C-alpha positions as CSV (number, residue, x, y, z in Angstrom):
1,M,-265.6,-165.2,319.8
2,K,-268.3,-165.6,317.1
3,V,-270.3,-168.8,316.8
4,R,-268.7,-169.8,313.5
5,D,-265.2,-169.3,315.0
6,L,-266.2,-171.5,317.9
7,F,-267.7,-174.1,315.5
8,V,-264.4,-174.3,313.4
9,L,-262.4,-174.6,316.6
10,I,-264.5,-177.4,317.9
11,G,-264.3,-179.1,314.5
12,I,-260.5,-179.1,314.5
13,I,-260.3,-180.4,318.0
14,G,-262.9,-183.1,317.1
15,I,-260.7,-184.3,314.2
16,V,-257.8,-184.7,316.5
17,M,-260.0,-186.6,319.1
18,M,-261.2,-189.0,316.4
19,M,-257.7,-190.4,316.2
20,V,-257.7,-191.6,319.8
21,V,-261.4,-192.0,320.7
22,P,-263.3,-195.0,319.2
23,L,-266.4,-193.9,317.2
24,P,-269.8,-195.7,317.0
25,I,-270.5,-197.3,313.6
26,L,-273.5,-194.9,312.9
27,L,-271.4,-191.8,313.6
28,L,-268.6,-193.1,311.4
29,D,-271.1,-193.6,308.5
30,I,-272.3,-190.0,309.0
31,L,-268.7,-188.6,309.0
32,L,-267.8,-190.6,305.8
33,I,-270.8,-189.2,304.0
34,I,-269.8,-185.7,305.2
35,N,-266.3,-186.3,303.9
36,I,-267.7,-187.2,300.4
37,S,-270.0,-184.1,300.5
38,L,-267.2,-181.8,301.5
39,A,-265.0,-183.1,298.6
40,L,-267.8,-182.5,296.1
41,I,-268.3,-179.0,297.5
42,I,-264.6,-178.2,297.1
43,I,-264.3,-179.4,293.5
44,L,-267.5,-177.5,292.5
45,V,-266.2,-174.3,294.0
46,A,-262.8,-174.8,292.3
47,M,-264.6,-175.3,289.0
48,N,-266.6,-172.0,289.4
49,T,-263.7,-169.7,290.4
50,T,-262.4,-167.2,287.9
51,D,-259.3,-166.3,289.9
52,A,-257.2,-168.5,292.3
53,L,-257.4,-165.7,294.9
54,Q,-261.2,-166.2,295.1
55,F,-260.5,-169.5,296.8
56,S,-257.5,-168.3,298.8
57,I,-258.4,-170.5,301.8
58,F,-257.8,-173.6,299.7
59,P,-254.3,-174.4,301.0
60,A,-255.5,-174.3,304.6
61,L,-258.6,-176.2,303.7
62,L,-256.5,-178.8,301.9
63,L,-254.6,-179.5,305.1
64,I,-257.8,-179.7,307.2
65,T,-259.5,-182.1,304.8
66,T,-256.4,-184.3,304.6
67,L,-256.3,-184.4,308.4
68,F,-260.0,-185.2,308.6
69,R,-259.6,-188.0,306.0
70,L,-256.6,-189.5,307.9
71,A,-258.6,-189.4,311.2
72,L,-261.4,-191.3,309.5
73,N,-258.9,-193.8,308.2
74,I,-257.6,-194.4,311.7
75,S,-261.2,-194.7,313.1
76,T,-262.3,-197.1,310.3
77,T,-259.1,-199.2,310.7
78,R,-259.7,-199.5,314.5
79,N,-263.3,-200.8,313.9
80,I,-262.2,-203.1,311.0
81,L,-259.5,-204.7,313.1
82,A,-261.2,-204.7,316.4
83,K,-264.8,-205.6,315.5
84,A,-264.5,-206.8,311.9
85,E,-267.1,-204.2,311.0
86,G,-266.8,-200.9,309.0
87,G,-270.3,-199.7,308.8
88,T,-272.9,-199.5,306.0
89,V,-271.0,-197.0,303.8
90,I,-267.8,-199.0,303.8
91,E,-269.5,-202.3,303.2
92,T,-271.6,-200.8,300.4
93,F,-268.4,-199.5,298.6
94,G,-266.7,-202.8,299.2
95,T,-269.5,-204.9,297.6
96,F,-271.5,-202.7,295.3
97,V,-268.7,-200.7,293.7
98,A,-266.5,-203.7,293.4
99,G,-269.4,-205.7,291.8
100,G,-269.0,-208.5,294.3
101,E,-265.5,-209.4,292.9
102,M,-262.8,-208.7,295.4
103,I,-260.1,-208.8,292.8
104,V,-261.9,-206.2,290.7
105,G,-262.4,-204.0,293.7
106,F,-258.8,-204.3,294.7
107,I,-257.7,-203.4,291.2
108,V,-260.1,-200.4,291.0
109,F,-258.7,-199.2,294.3
110,L,-255.1,-199.5,293.1
111,I,-256.0,-197.6,289.9
112,L,-257.5,-194.8,291.9
113,V,-254.4,-194.5,294.1
114,V,-252.0,-194.6,291.1
115,V,-254.1,-192.0,289.2
116,Q,-254.1,-189.7,292.3
117,F,-250.5,-190.3,293.3
118,I,-248.7,-190.3,289.9
119,V,-251.0,-188.2,287.6
120,I,-253.0,-185.7,289.6
121,T,-251.0,-185.2,292.8
122,K,-247.6,-185.3,291.1
123,G,-248.8,-182.8,288.4
124,S,-250.4,-180.5,290.9
125,E,-247.3,-180.5,293.0
126,R,-245.1,-179.6,290.0
127,V,-247.5,-176.8,288.8
128,A,-247.8,-175.3,292.3
129,E,-244.0,-175.3,292.6
130,V,-243.4,-173.7,289.2
131,A,-246.3,-171.2,289.8
132,A,-244.8,-170.2,293.2
133,R,-241.4,-169.7,291.6
134,F,-242.6,-167.7,288.6
135,T,-244.9,-165.6,290.8
136,L,-242.0,-164.6,293.0
137,D,-239.7,-163.9,290.0
138,A,-242.4,-161.8,288.3
139,M,-243.1,-159.6,291.4
140,P,-240.5,-156.9,290.6
141,G,-241.7,-156.6,287.0
142,K,-245.3,-156.4,288.1
143,Q,-244.4,-153.7,290.7
144,M,-242.6,-151.6,288.1
145,S,-245.6,-152.0,285.7
146,I,-247.9,-150.7,288.4
147,D,-245.6,-147.7,289.1
148,A,-245.5,-147.0,285.3
149,D,-249.3,-147.1,285.0
150,L,-249.6,-144.9,288.1
151,N,-247.2,-142.3,286.6
152,S,-248.8,-142.4,283.2
153,G,-252.2,-141.7,284.8
154,L,-253.9,-145.0,283.8
155,I,-254.6,-145.8,287.5
156,N,-254.9,-143.8,290.7
157,E,-253.1,-144.4,294.1
158,Q,-256.0,-146.5,295.4
159,Q,-256.0,-148.8,292.4
160,A,-252.2,-149.1,292.6
161,K,-252.4,-150.1,296.2
162,E,-255.0,-152.7,295.4
163,R,-252.9,-154.2,292.6
164,R,-249.8,-154.3,294.9
165,E,-251.9,-156.1,297.5
166,K,-253.1,-158.6,294.9
167,I,-249.6,-159.4,293.8
168,E,-248.5,-160.0,297.4
169,R,-251.6,-162.3,298.0
170,E,-250.8,-164.2,294.8
171,A,-247.2,-164.8,296.0
172,D,-248.5,-166.0,299.4
173,F,-251.2,-168.2,297.8
174,Y,-248.9,-170.0,295.4
175,G,-246.2,-170.4,298.0
176,A,-248.8,-171.9,300.4
177,M,-250.1,-174.2,297.6
178,D,-246.6,-175.4,296.9
179,G,-246.4,-176.6,300.5
180,A,-250.0,-177.8,300.8
181,S,-249.6,-180.1,297.7
182,K,-247.1,-182.1,299.8
183,F,-250.0,-183.1,302.1
184,V,-252.0,-184.6,299.2
185,K,-248.9,-186.6,298.1
186,G,-248.4,-187.8,301.7
187,D,-252.1,-188.7,301.9
188,A,-251.8,-191.0,298.9
189,I,-248.8,-192.7,300.3
190,A,-250.6,-193.1,303.7
191,A,-253.6,-194.7,301.9
192,I,-251.4,-197.4,300.4
193,I,-249.8,-198.2,303.8
194,I,-253.2,-198.3,305.5
195,L,-254.5,-200.6,302.8
196,I,-251.7,-203.1,303.5
197,I,-252.1,-202.8,307.3
198,N,-255.9,-203.4,307.0
199,L,-255.5,-206.3,304.7
200,L,-252.6,-208.2,306.4
201,G,-253.6,-207.2,309.9
202,G,-257.2,-208.2,309.2
203,F,-256.3,-211.7,308.0
204,I,-254.3,-212.3,311.2
205,V,-256.9,-210.7,313.6
206,G,-259.7,-212.6,311.9
207,M,-258.1,-216.0,312.4
208,V,-256.6,-215.3,315.8
209,V,-259.1,-213.1,317.6
210,H,-262.4,-213.8,315.8
211,D,-261.8,-217.5,315.2
212,M,-262.4,-217.2,311.4
213,S,-261.0,-219.6,308.8
214,L,-258.5,-218.3,306.4
215,V,-261.1,-218.1,303.6
216,E,-263.6,-216.3,305.8
217,S,-261.0,-213.9,307.1
218,M,-259.7,-213.1,303.6
219,S,-263.3,-212.6,302.3
220,R,-264.4,-210.4,305.2
221,Y,-261.4,-208.2,305.6
222,S,-261.0,-207.9,301.8
223,I,-264.5,-206.4,301.5
224,L,-263.9,-204.0,304.4
225,T,-260.4,-203.0,303.3
226,I,-261.4,-202.3,299.7
227,G,-264.5,-200.4,300.9
228,D,-262.5,-198.4,303.3
229,G,-259.9,-197.6,300.6
230,L,-262.6,-196.6,298.0
231,V,-264.6,-194.5,300.4
232,S,-261.5,-192.5,301.4
233,Q,-259.7,-192.3,298.0
234,I,-262.7,-191.1,296.0
235,P,-263.0,-187.8,298.1
236,A,-259.2,-187.6,298.1
237,L,-259.2,-187.9,294.3
238,L,-261.9,-185.1,294.1
239,I,-259.9,-182.8,296.3
240,S,-256.6,-183.5,294.4
241,T,-258.4,-182.7,291.2
242,A,-259.7,-179.4,292.8
243,A,-256.1,-178.6,293.7
244,G,-255.0,-179.2,290.2
245,L,-257.8,-177.0,288.8
246,I,-256.9,-174.2,291.2
247,V,-253.2,-174.0,290.4
248,T,-253.7,-174.6,286.6
249,R,-256.2,-171.8,286.1
250,A,-254.8,-168.9,284.2
251,A,-256.3,-165.5,283.8
252,S,-259.9,-165.9,282.7
253,E,-263.2,-164.1,282.5
254,G,-265.5,-166.9,283.7
255,N,-265.6,-170.2,285.5
256,L,-264.4,-173.5,284.0
257,A,-267.6,-174.3,282.2
258,H,-267.6,-170.8,280.6
259,D,-264.0,-171.1,279.5
260,L,-264.5,-174.5,278.1
261,S,-267.5,-173.5,276.0
262,T,-266.0,-170.2,274.8
263,Q,-262.5,-171.3,274.1
264,I,-262.9,-174.9,272.8
265,F,-265.8,-174.0,270.6
266,V,-264.5,-170.6,269.5
267,N,-264.0,-171.8,265.9
268,P,-267.0,-173.7,264.6
269,K,-265.1,-174.6,261.3
270,L,-262.9,-177.0,263.3
271,L,-266.0,-179.0,264.3
272,Y,-266.8,-179.5,260.6
273,I,-263.3,-181.0,260.2
274,V,-263.8,-183.3,263.2
275,A,-267.3,-184.4,261.9
276,A,-265.8,-185.2,258.5
277,T,-263.0,-187.2,260.1
278,I,-265.4,-189.3,262.2
279,A,-267.7,-189.9,259.1
280,I,-264.7,-191.1,257.1
281,L,-263.7,-193.5,260.0
282,G,-267.2,-195.0,259.8
283,L,-267.4,-195.3,256.1
284,F,-263.9,-196.7,255.4
285,T,-263.1,-198.7,258.5
286,P,-264.8,-201.6,260.3
287,I,-266.1,-199.2,263.0
288,D,-269.8,-199.2,263.4
289,T,-271.2,-196.9,260.7
290,I,-274.4,-195.9,262.6
291,T,-272.5,-194.8,265.6
292,T,-269.9,-192.7,263.7
293,L,-272.3,-191.1,261.3
294,T,-274.6,-190.2,264.2
295,I,-271.8,-188.5,266.1
296,A,-270.6,-186.8,262.9
297,A,-274.1,-185.4,262.3
298,V,-274.3,-184.1,265.9
299,L,-270.9,-182.3,265.5
300,A,-271.9,-180.8,262.2
301,F,-275.2,-179.6,263.6
302,A,-273.4,-178.1,266.6
303,A,-271.0,-176.3,264.3
304,Y,-273.9,-174.8,262.3
305,R,-275.7,-173.6,265.4
306,L,-272.5,-172.1,266.8
307,Q,-271.9,-170.2,263.6
308,Q,-275.5,-168.8,263.7
309,S,-275.2,-167.8,267.4
310,M,-271.8,-166.2,266.9
311,A,-273.0,-164.1,263.9
312,L,-276.1,-163.0,265.8
313,K,-274.0,-162.1,268.8
314,Q,-271.6,-160.1,266.7
315,F,-274.5,-158.2,265.1
316,E,-275.9,-157.4,268.5
317,D,-272.6,-156.2,269.9
318,E,-272.0,-153.9,266.9
319,S,-275.5,-152.5,267.3
320,M,-275.1,-152.0,271.0
321,E,-271.7,-150.3,270.5
322,E,-273.1,-147.9,267.9
323,E,-276.0,-147.1,270.3
324,Q,-273.6,-146.4,273.1
325,E,-271.4,-144.1,271.0
326,I,-274.5,-142.2,269.9
327,E,-275.7,-141.9,273.5
328,E,-272.3,-140.7,274.7
329,V,-272.2,-138.0,272.1
330,R,-275.7,-136.9,272.9
331,S,-275.3,-137.0,276.7
332,P,-274.2,-133.8,278.4
333,E,-271.7,-135.7,280.5
334,S,-269.6,-136.4,277.3
335,V,-268.5,-132.7,277.3
336,V,-267.7,-132.7,281.1
337,G,-264.8,-135.0,280.6
338,L,-263.2,-132.5,278.3
339,L,-263.1,-129.8,281.1
340,K,-260.4,-131.7,283.1
341,V,-256.9,-130.2,282.8
342,D,-253.9,-132.3,283.7
343,P,-251.4,-130.6,286.1
344,I,-248.4,-131.8,284.1
345,E,-248.3,-133.2,280.5
346,F,-245.4,-134.5,278.5
347,E,-246.2,-134.8,274.8
348,F,-243.8,-136.0,272.1
349,G,-243.7,-136.7,268.4
350,Y,-243.8,-140.2,267.0
351,G,-240.0,-140.3,266.5
352,L,-239.6,-140.3,270.3
353,I,-242.0,-143.1,271.1
354,P,-239.0,-145.5,271.9
355,L,-238.3,-143.2,275.0
356,A,-241.6,-144.4,276.7
357,D,-241.8,-147.9,275.1
358,T,-240.3,-150.4,277.6
359,Q,-240.3,-153.1,274.9
360,Q,-237.9,-150.9,272.9
361,G,-235.7,-150.3,275.9
362,G,-237.3,-146.9,276.9
363,D,-237.0,-146.0,280.6
364,L,-238.8,-142.7,280.7
365,L,-241.5,-144.0,283.1
366,D,-238.8,-145.2,285.5
367,R,-237.1,-141.8,285.3
368,I,-240.3,-140.0,286.0
369,I,-240.6,-142.1,289.2
370,M,-237.2,-140.9,290.2
371,I,-238.1,-137.3,289.3
372,R,-241.1,-137.4,291.6
373,R,-239.0,-138.8,294.4
374,Q,-236.3,-136.2,293.9
375,C,-238.8,-133.4,294.0
376,A,-240.3,-134.7,297.2
377,L,-236.9,-134.7,298.8
378,E,-235.7,-131.4,297.5
379,L,-238.9,-129.3,297.4
380,G,-241.1,-131.2,299.9
381,I,-244.1,-131.5,297.5
382,V,-245.8,-134.5,295.9
383,V,-245.6,-133.9,292.2
384,P,-248.9,-134.9,290.5
385,V,-249.1,-137.7,288.1
386,I,-247.4,-136.7,284.8
387,R,-249.6,-137.5,281.8
388,I,-247.5,-138.9,279.0
389,R,-248.8,-139.1,275.4
390,D,-247.7,-139.0,271.8
391,N,-248.9,-136.1,269.6
392,I,-248.9,-136.5,265.8
393,Q,-249.2,-132.7,265.5
394,L,-245.6,-132.3,266.8
395,R,-242.5,-132.8,264.7
396,P,-241.1,-136.4,264.9
397,N,-238.3,-135.5,267.3
398,E,-240.0,-132.7,269.2
399,Y,-241.5,-132.7,272.7
400,V,-243.4,-130.2,274.8
401,I,-244.0,-129.9,278.5
402,K,-247.4,-128.4,279.6
403,I,-248.5,-127.1,283.0
404,K,-252.2,-127.0,283.4
405,G,-252.8,-127.3,279.6
406,N,-250.4,-124.5,278.6
407,T,-247.0,-125.1,277.0
408,V,-244.2,-123.9,279.2
409,A,-241.2,-125.6,277.5
410,N,-240.3,-127.6,274.4
411,G,-237.2,-129.3,273.0
412,E,-235.9,-131.5,270.3
413,L,-234.1,-134.8,270.6
414,L,-232.0,-137.0,268.3
415,L,-232.3,-140.5,269.7
416,N,-229.3,-141.9,267.9
417,H,-227.1,-139.1,269.1
418,Y,-225.6,-137.7,272.3
419,L,-225.8,-134.1,273.6
420,A,-222.2,-132.8,274.0
421,M,-221.7,-129.6,276.1
422,S,-218.3,-127.8,276.0
423,S,-216.5,-127.0,279.3
424,G,-215.4,-123.7,277.8
425,V,-212.7,-124.8,275.3
426,D,-214.1,-126.0,272.0
427,D,-212.4,-128.6,269.9
428,E,-212.7,-128.1,266.2
429,T,-212.2,-131.9,265.6
430,V,-215.5,-132.6,267.3
431,T,-218.3,-132.1,264.8
432,G,-222.0,-132.4,265.2
433,I,-225.4,-130.7,264.9
434,E,-225.5,-127.3,266.7
435,T,-228.2,-127.0,269.3
436,T,-229.1,-125.5,272.7
437,E,-229.3,-127.5,275.9
438,P,-233.1,-127.3,276.7
439,A,-232.9,-127.2,280.5
440,F,-230.4,-124.3,281.0
441,G,-230.0,-122.8,277.6
442,L,-226.4,-123.7,277.2
443,P,-224.8,-124.0,273.7
444,A,-224.3,-127.7,272.8
445,M,-224.2,-130.1,269.8
446,W,-225.6,-133.4,268.9
447,V,-222.8,-135.9,268.2
448,D,-223.2,-139.5,266.8
449,E,-221.7,-142.6,268.2
450,S,-218.5,-142.3,266.2
451,N,-217.8,-138.8,267.7
452,K,-218.9,-139.6,271.2
453,E,-215.5,-140.9,272.5
454,R,-213.6,-138.1,270.8
455,A,-215.9,-135.5,272.5
456,E,-215.3,-137.1,275.9
457,L,-211.6,-137.0,275.4
458,A,-211.8,-133.4,274.4
459,G,-213.5,-132.6,277.8
460,Y,-217.1,-132.3,276.6
461,T,-219.9,-133.4,278.9
462,I,-221.9,-136.2,277.2
463,V,-225.5,-136.8,278.0
464,D,-227.9,-139.3,276.4
465,P,-231.3,-138.2,275.2
466,P,-233.4,-139.8,278.1
467,S,-231.2,-137.9,280.6
468,V,-231.7,-134.6,278.6
469,V,-235.5,-135.0,278.9
470,A,-235.3,-136.0,282.5
471,T,-233.2,-133.0,283.4
472,H,-235.4,-130.6,281.5
473,L,-238.5,-132.0,283.0
474,T,-237.0,-131.8,286.5
475,E,-236.0,-128.1,286.0
476,I,-239.5,-127.2,284.7
477,I,-241.2,-128.9,287.7
478,K,-238.9,-127.0,290.1
479,R,-239.5,-123.7,288.3
480,H,-243.3,-124.2,288.3
481,A,-243.7,-126.0,291.6
482,H,-245.7,-123.2,293.1
483,E,-248.3,-123.6,290.3
484,L,-248.7,-127.3,291.2
485,L,-249.5,-126.6,294.8
486,G,-253.3,-125.9,294.9
487,R,-255.7,-126.0,297.8
488,Q,-256.2,-129.8,297.6
489,E,-252.4,-130.5,297.5
490,A,-251.9,-128.1,300.4
491,Q,-254.6,-130.0,302.4
492,A,-252.8,-133.3,301.7
493,L,-249.6,-131.8,303.2
494,V,-251.5,-130.6,306.2
495,D,-253.1,-133.9,306.7
496,N,-249.8,-135.7,306.5
497,L,-248.3,-133.3,309.1
498,K,-251.3,-133.6,311.3
499,E,-250.6,-137.3,311.8
500,S,-247.4,-136.5,313.6
501,Y,-248.0,-133.0,314.9
502,P,-251.7,-132.6,315.6
503,A,-251.3,-129.9,318.2
504,L,-249.4,-127.7,315.8
505,V,-251.8,-128.0,313.0
506,N,-254.9,-127.5,315.2
507,E,-253.4,-124.3,316.6
508,L,-252.7,-122.8,313.2
509,I,-255.6,-124.0,311.0
510,P,-258.2,-122.7,311.1
511,N,-257.9,-120.8,314.4
512,Q,-255.2,-118.4,313.2
513,L,-254.9,-118.8,309.4
514,A,-257.1,-120.3,306.7
515,L,-255.9,-123.0,304.5
516,G,-255.7,-120.6,301.6
517,E,-253.4,-118.2,303.5
518,V,-251.1,-121.1,304.4
519,Q,-251.1,-122.2,300.8
520,K,-250.0,-118.7,299.7
521,V,-247.0,-118.8,302.0
522,L,-246.0,-122.2,300.7
523,M,-246.4,-121.1,297.1
524,K,-244.2,-118.0,297.7
525,L,-241.5,-120.2,299.1
526,L,-241.7,-122.6,296.2
527,R,-241.7,-119.7,293.8
528,E,-238.2,-118.9,294.9
529,K,-237.2,-122.6,295.0
530,I,-237.1,-122.8,298.8
531,S,-238.0,-126.3,300.0
532,I,-241.1,-126.6,302.2
533,R,-240.1,-130.1,303.4
534,D,-239.5,-128.7,306.9
535,L,-243.2,-128.1,307.5
536,V,-242.9,-128.2,311.2
537,T,-240.6,-125.1,311.3
538,I,-242.8,-123.3,308.7
539,F,-246.0,-123.9,310.6
540,E,-244.5,-123.0,314.0
541,T,-243.2,-119.7,312.5
542,M,-246.6,-118.9,311.0
543,A,-248.2,-119.8,314.3
544,D,-245.9,-117.4,316.2
545,Y,-246.4,-114.4,313.9
546,S,-249.9,-114.8,312.5
547,S,-251.3,-113.0,315.6
548,Y,-249.4,-109.9,314.4
549,T,-250.1,-110.1,310.7
550,K,-252.1,-112.1,308.2
551,D,-250.2,-110.7,305.2
552,P,-248.7,-113.7,303.3
553,D,-245.8,-111.7,302.1
554,V,-244.7,-110.7,305.6
555,L,-245.3,-114.2,306.9
556,T,-243.2,-115.5,304.1
557,E,-240.3,-113.3,305.2
558,Y,-240.6,-114.5,308.8
559,V,-240.6,-118.1,307.6
560,R,-237.5,-117.5,305.4
561,Q,-235.6,-116.1,308.4
562,A,-236.6,-119.2,310.4
563,L,-235.2,-121.4,307.6
564,S,-231.9,-119.5,307.6
565,R,-229.8,-122.7,308.1
566,Q,-231.5,-124.4,305.2
567,I,-231.2,-121.3,302.9
568,S,-227.5,-120.8,303.9
569,Q,-226.7,-124.4,303.0
570,Q,-228.7,-124.3,299.8
571,F,-226.9,-121.2,298.3
572,S,-223.4,-121.7,299.9
573,G,-223.1,-125.3,298.7
574,G,-223.6,-126.9,302.1
575,T,-220.0,-127.4,303.1
576,D,-218.3,-124.1,302.0
577,N,-219.0,-121.2,304.4
578,T,-218.1,-118.6,301.8
579,L,-220.8,-116.9,299.7
580,K,-220.1,-114.5,296.9
581,V,-222.9,-112.0,296.4
582,I,-224.0,-108.8,294.7
583,T,-225.1,-106.2,297.2
584,V,-227.3,-103.2,296.7
585,G,-226.0,-99.7,297.4
586,P,-227.5,-97.6,300.3
587,G,-228.9,-95.1,297.8
588,L,-230.8,-97.7,295.8
589,E,-232.1,-99.3,299.0
590,K,-233.4,-96.0,300.2
591,R,-235.1,-95.3,296.8
592,I,-236.8,-98.7,296.9
593,A,-238.0,-98.2,300.4
594,E,-239.5,-94.8,299.5
595,S,-241.3,-96.4,296.5
596,V,-243.2,-98.9,298.6
597,Q,-246.9,-98.1,298.7
598,Q,-249.1,-99.3,301.6
599,T,-252.8,-100.2,301.0
600,D,-255.5,-102.1,302.8
601,Q,-254.8,-105.1,300.6
602,G,-251.1,-105.0,301.4
603,S,-247.9,-103.2,300.2
604,Y,-246.4,-103.1,296.7
605,L,-243.6,-101.4,294.9
606,A,-244.4,-98.4,292.7
607,M,-241.3,-97.4,290.9
608,D,-240.7,-95.2,287.8
609,P,-240.2,-97.4,284.7
610,T,-237.0,-95.5,283.8
611,V,-235.5,-96.2,287.1
612,S,-236.5,-99.8,286.8
613,Q,-234.7,-100.1,283.5
614,Q,-231.6,-98.6,285.1
615,I,-231.8,-101.2,287.9
616,Y,-232.2,-104.0,285.4
617,S,-229.1,-102.8,283.5
618,R,-226.9,-102.5,286.6
619,V,-228.0,-105.9,288.0
620,N,-227.4,-107.6,284.6
621,E,-223.8,-106.2,284.5
622,Q,-223.1,-107.6,288.0
623,I,-224.7,-110.9,287.2
624,N,-222.5,-111.3,284.0
625,K,-219.5,-110.4,286.0
626,L,-220.2,-113.1,288.7
627,M,-221.0,-115.8,286.1
628,Q,-217.7,-115.1,284.3
629,M,-216.1,-116.0,287.6
630,G,-218.0,-119.3,287.6
631,E,-220.1,-118.4,290.6
632,Q,-223.9,-118.6,291.0
633,P,-225.3,-115.0,291.1
634,V,-226.9,-114.1,294.4
635,I,-228.3,-110.7,295.4
636,L,-228.0,-109.7,299.1
637,V,-230.1,-106.9,300.5
638,S,-231.5,-105.7,303.8
639,P,-234.6,-107.5,305.2
640,T,-236.9,-104.6,304.8
641,I,-236.7,-104.4,301.0
642,R,-235.9,-108.0,300.1
643,M,-239.4,-109.0,298.9
644,Y,-239.8,-105.7,297.0
645,L,-236.5,-106.1,295.1
646,R,-237.5,-109.7,294.4
647,Q,-240.8,-108.5,292.9
648,L,-238.9,-106.0,290.7
649,T,-236.3,-108.5,289.4
650,E,-238.2,-111.8,289.1
651,R,-239.7,-110.9,285.8
652,V,-236.3,-110.4,284.2
653,F,-234.0,-112.5,286.4
654,Q,-236.3,-115.3,287.6
655,D,-233.5,-117.7,288.5
656,V,-231.4,-115.2,290.4
657,P,-232.1,-115.6,294.2
658,V,-232.6,-112.5,296.3
659,L,-231.6,-113.0,300.0
660,S,-231.6,-110.9,303.1
661,Y,-228.9,-110.7,305.8
662,N,-231.3,-112.3,308.3
663,E,-231.6,-115.4,306.1
664,L,-227.9,-116.3,306.4
665,E,-226.3,-118.0,309.3
666,P,-223.6,-116.0,311.2
667,T,-221.0,-118.7,310.2
668,I,-221.4,-117.8,306.5
669,E,-218.6,-115.5,305.2
670,I,-220.0,-113.0,302.8
671,Q,-217.8,-111.7,299.9
672,S,-219.3,-108.8,297.9
673,V,-218.1,-109.0,294.3
674,G,-220.3,-106.2,293.0
675,V,-222.6,-103.4,294.1
676,V,-225.7,-102.2,292.3
677,N,-226.1,-98.4,292.3
678,V,-228.4,-96.1,290.4
């Protein structure tokens, strides 16, 4: 235990002991002076804080100081009643502050109690209660605002974490202040009760125990009681004021003195109006003319000086801003910022601004949060922050999606319309603007509100514009997920896995494979839309086979076979054990196998372009046949040529999966609906 911790512990125990152990008069005077000093320190600190959280210990300190003050009241009451003495401090406050008039002192004390109890304490209690309630109610909105700033790239993960922690601390602080203000209220009530006890009890004790007359007893105990009340209520009033300052401080850039000087005197013209008003009062009313004109002159001079200083400050700020702009343009670092390329960008024309503007009901930022969560669950990757910005160079209703600075997709939205997609049977009564669904390229039309219900009754699928954008963006991210997985992103996945499986990661990296080789395997899986969420199985498979080969293509095939259950469920629908596929004839498989060339850098497919065109034509025929049946096209081949056939077909049929027999579970029933032969 540190010395300061021990000191605080002893202090708390000492406060409790003061309530039961009689204290010498000298020690009591010292403690009373300490109480006043502590109250002054607290109110000065409260005045110089710019944020309530800078004085987050205040609720606990409020309880300790209240307990300390009550312990002093008990000790002083004991001495006053038992010895008819209160010490130098109490007697000084009882005689000097009251001006020798007991009635005046008594009235001053009552005024202090009333001010503290009714004005300051009551107001602080109410403000703390309202602040606690509104802080808790505003937490969800603040959290959503942080998530929106994070997704738009305005802040990073660390800044978002710090903001969330600050919100939690604010809620805890104002909740604690709501409870701590009750102690101040109780302390004011206790002061009144102790005053009555000291006064009435002192009269009786003075006459019965100390053989005083009624007049002597009243005079003596009135001085001591009023002095005791004043010496305790003045620190209490200071601390109550500090509590009020803490809970009433809004967002500010400086302390109380800075805010008063910058906000009250922000408009010097108002001081001229006040000066003129005071001067009129002096000239046309019985109020002393010298006093009013003097004050009016001081206010007018202050307004003049403020105008001069504000004009000078504005000139200096403009000059400094111009110099900074010139220096930024001249500095070599000004060009470095232009070299950064965002992983994903979403740009839109000015007509689509309501999509991202929350004040106009836009929920695009919330949808992007859900997209990132969906990609993490389905693909096993953390999608980078998506940069959202408007672009006046685009058409008003146009948007583009960029991957690493290059446009990969675009589309056009009509915000006051709905996208209607036919289920196969068109209804001529449904009219709209012909278009193409951007995510999957399906024919569709934009219908207005009046035709929406008619289109739904006709069997059309109706989608609102934000959902169209969200679906398109999701599909683009899935299609280009392998491009978003760089070395740094792969390292983040490895670090996350290492927290739970350190032995597995240490065995594989860097002993058997480098990070770049692991990244290539993960990229090849994502390229074919295979989730890498099951990193344990992927890493264990690479650890098992990396001793035989370092070729990422071959390792990827082994990993795909280890993920057979996942792949089977992905392409068979999860519950249905039947999979309709397009198979490859034996002759074509043999020709592909013979066209594989082996080199020191790995193997590749070298096939005659004429034969490749024939393969594309035959595959396209079978794909169209399967799509007319309403089935997802899947090509099934032997394990030895799967990756080569995929290399051949991915340029033309990027979204058509190529599977091998080893990647399907034995429980899957395979139905061949077509054969590709050349």
